[in-house]
C-alpha positions, 0 to 999 in steps of 0.5 A, spaced: 275 884 913 274 892 912 281 896 909 281 903 912 283 908 908 290 911 910 293 918 908 300 914 908 300 910 902 305 905 904 300 903 910 294 899 910 290 897 916 285 891 916 280 889 921 279 882 922 274 877 925 276 873 931 275 867 927 280 862 924 278 864 917 282 870 918 288 867 920 289 865 912 287 872 910 292 875 914 297 871 912 295 872 904 295 880 906 302 879 909 305 875 904 303 879 898 306 886 902 312 882 903 313 881 895 311 888 894 316 890 899 322 886 895 323 880 900 325 874 897 321 868 897 324 865 903 322 872 907 315 872 904 314 865 907 317 867 914 313 873 915 307 869 912 308 864 918 310 869 923 303 873 922 299 867 921 302 865 928 301 872 931 293 872 928 292 865 931 294 868 938 290 874 937 284 870 935 285 864 940 288 867 946 287 874 946 280 875 943 278 868 945 274 867 939 269 873 941 266 875 935 264 882 938 272 883 938 276 884 932 283 883 930 287 889 927 292 888 922 297 893 920 302 893 914 307 898 913 312 898 908 318 902 909 325 903 905 328 896 906 323 893 911 316 891 912 313 892 919 306 888 921 302 890 927 297 885 930 293 887 935 287 884 939 282 886 944 283 881 950 286 882 957 293 882 955 299 877 957 306 877 959 311 874 954 316 872 960 310 868 963 309 863 957 313 857 958 319 855 954 317 850 949 324 847 948 324 845 956 324 838 956 317 838 960 314 842 955 316 838 949 310 834 948 305 840 949 300 842 944 301 850 945 307 855 946 311 854 940 308 860 936 312 866 940 318 861 938 316 861 931 315 868 930 321 870 934 325 865 929 322 868 923 322 876 924 328 881 925 325 884 930 319 882 935 316 886 940 309 886 945 306 891 948 299 892 952 294 897 949 290 901 953 284 900 955 285 893 953 289 888 948 295 886 946 299 889 940 305 885 937 310 888 932 314 884 927 319 887 923 322 884 917 328 887 913 329 886 906 336 882 905 341 884 900 341 879 894 347 874 895 353 876 889 353 872 883 358 867 883 364 868 878 365 863 873 372 861 876 368 860 882 363 856 879 369 851 875 372 851 882 366 849 886 
């Protein structure tokens, strides 16, 4: 992993190896950034899992474990949200062609749940092809407003 300096202090870029060890590292980076961005514990877990699934897809399906190819992880904090980009150097894919993991014929399949989890754990999820090759996914997680504290009267009644 080599972080590259950025002129915008709210953005960090990491170049990761195409190994499963990079998955844990990417998740740790995302969770730490989520905490710094003000996301609550549940949101930190959710973005961590979404990044984990995205990097697994980049390593396994995109770069096919090719050690000559890298996974680029970009983490950017903006007011009220965290934006994470995961890019691989693979051939690319069309998300509409990924079988629905909830369809009865796919329920016992060992793969295909990653995109479902990513969509469930993020507020926005987009996929785009990179030129000359590769795929980039963009994950957005917004900071939730804290729930107002319950009044003493509501506590007694509830």
